[in-house]
C-alpha positions, 0 to 999 in steps of 0.5 A: 668945177662950179664957180659959186661966185659966177652962179651967184652973179648970174642969179642976181642978174636974172633976178633983176631982169626977171623983176623988170620983165614981170613989171613991164612985159608980162600982160597976163592978168593972172600975174598979180603982185608977184616979186622975185625974191631969189634965184638959184642957178645950178653949177653948170649954169644950165638951170635956174630956179626963180623964187617968186613971192605972190601977194594974195590968197592961195588961189591967186598964188596958184594962178600966178605960178600957173601963168608964169609957167605958161609964159616961161618960153617968152620970159626965157627968150626975153632974158636971153636978149638981156643977158650975155651968156653962152647958154640961157638957163632953163627956168623954173618958177617956184612959189616962195612963202618965206615973207608970209612965214616971217610975218606970221612969226613976227605976229606970234612974237607980238602976241607973246609980248602983249601977253607978257605986258598984260601979265605983270599988270594982272599980277600987280592987281592980284597983290593989291587985292590980297593985301586988302 
């Protein structure tokens, strides 16, 4: 029976250590501004999906994920040395676009707020002109 608390705790520890590894040990220039946003660990603790947010254009994101896939063996060995687990999970990197999607939604909300602020001002002008 999977222990959700253990999965979550291992995921958090992997996220912390992977963030440090990306910042200090990965020297591949294709890995740009990448940050670990979330880690999902399977119930048997044998597999981990590492979600990475990458700043930049689509091509830069693709290159970063490709570089991380290429460095998976190295990163897994480095993690194994930092974590105290019986079996080091197989890791897979996934691109996380949630930050960009959130920023897009916030931009749309701001546009709507601006339109609402402008609309009453226009309505007031129309009322003034009609009464003249």
